[in-house]
Each structure stands twice: as structure tokens, then as C-alpha cells.
C-alpha positions in Angstrom: 3.1 210.0 104.2 1.5 213.3 104.8 3.3 213.5 108.1 6.7 213.1 106.5 7.5 216.8 105.9 6.7 217.4 109.6 8.9 214.5 110.7 11.8 215.8 108.7 11.3 219.4 110.0 11.2 218.2 113.6 14.3 216.0 113.1 16.2 218.9 111.5 15.2 221.4 114.1 15.5 219.3 117.3 17.2 216.0 116.4 20.7 217.3 115.7 23.2 218.3 118.3 23.6 222.0 118.8 27.3 221.6 119.2 29.9 218.9 118.8 29.9 217.9 122.4 26.2 217.9 122.9 23.5 215.2 122.4 20.5 216.0 120.2 17.6 217.7 122.1 15.2 215.2 120.6 15.5 211.7 119.1 13.1 210.9 116.3 12.5 207.1 115.9 10.0 205.7 113.4 8.2 202.4 113.8 6.9 201.1 110.5 3.9 198.8 111.0 2.7 197.4 107.7 -1.0 197.6 106.7 -0.6 195.1 103.9 1.8 192.2 103.1 3.7 194.2 100.5 4.7 196.7 103.2 6.6 194.0 105.1 9.3 193.9 102.5 12.3 195.6 104.1 14.0 196.6 100.8 10.8 198.4 99.7 10.6 200.2 103.1 14.2 201.3 102.9 13.7 202.6 99.4 10.6 204.6 100.5 12.5 206.0 103.4 15.3 207.2 101.1 12.8 208.7 98.6 11.1 210.5 101.5 14.5 211.7 102.8 13.7 210.3 106.3 17.2 209.9 107.8 16.3 209.0 111.4 16.1 205.3 112.6 13.0 203.4 111.6 12.2 200.0 113.2 10.3 197.5 111.2 7.4 196.1 113.2 6.2 193.3 110.9 4.8 191.3 113.8 2.7 194.3 114.9 4.2 194.1 118.4 4.5 197.9 119.1 1.2 198.6 117.4 -0.5 196.3 119.9 1.4 197.6 122.9 0.4 201.2 122.2 -3.1 200.2 121.5 -3.0 201.8 118.0 -6.0 202.0 115.8 -4.8 204.6 113.2 -2.0 204.8 110.6 0.0 206.8 111.4 0.1 207.5 115.1 2.7 209.9 116.7 3.9 209.7 120.2 6.2 211.8 122.5 8.2 209.8 125.0 10.1 211.8 127.6 13.7 211.3 128.6 12.6 208.8 131.3 10.9 206.6 128.8 7.4 207.7 129.8 4.8 208.2 127.0 3.6 211.8 127.5 1.5 212.6 124.5 0.2 211.1 121.3 -1.8 211.9 118.2 -3.8 209.3 116.3 -3.8 209.7 112.5 -2.4 212.5 110.3 -1.3 215.5 112.2 -2.9 218.0 109.9 -5.9 216.0 108.6 -8.7 218.4 107.5 -7.1 221.3 109.2 -6.4 219.5 112.5 -3.9 221.3 114.8 -1.8 218.2 115.4 1.5 219.7 114.2 1.1 222.9 116.3 0.1 220.9 119.4 3.0 218.4 118.9 5.5 221.2 118.5 4.2 222.9 121.7 4.5 219.6 123.6 8.0 219.0 122.3 9.1 222.5 123.5 7.4 221.9 126.8 9.2 218.6 127.4 12.6 220.0 126.3 12.3 222.6 129.1 12.1 219.8 131.8 
């Protein structure tokens, strides 16, 4: 939840087309992997997404498939995947936990990838 403001900011800045005939520069996709059974309830997840004003697509991974494929060990984890579908960078945990520079580093990586 502490990453939500950052997700919204990145989606607002890069995830919208710059003009009518262009695609967005960046596509933000969330994958919700529940920690507890209550978090598997799709109606509750949808409600939380609306409350948090997260308007990008969010897949529900109740079977923990993506979690396993990415070898996750931390909630949340954030990844950058390039336009070819290759995972290029990731951050385990909250981006700004205890002053960590995750947000700054992620923004730099996004800008770097957008130049390719």
C-alpha cells in the first residue's frame, strides 16, 4: 500500500498516450498475490483498488503462479519488463522503505528503457 502513490504517479506520467494517435509510453500492470485467504476475494480486491484510485489493470494471482515464476519472497515486488517482454529490473519490497532509493532508481530505469 505504501507503493500506491508511486504507482499512480508513474501511471499518470508515463501510462497515458501523449496524443490521440499514440500508444502509452509505459503500461502499468499490477498482479495481486494474496498473503491471506481474505485477500483472495475479488470483490474486496476491486473495492481496495477503487479506494486507492489504482486505475491500471490488476490481475488476481490467487494460485500464486506469477509469484512462483518470478521467485518472489517479498510483498510487494516491482518489476520493469521491456517492450520485448524481457524482465530488466526489479525491486523487492517497498520502494521507499526506511529511506531506500527504490522510487528514484525505478524512475531512472523507466526513463532509460523508454529511450531504447
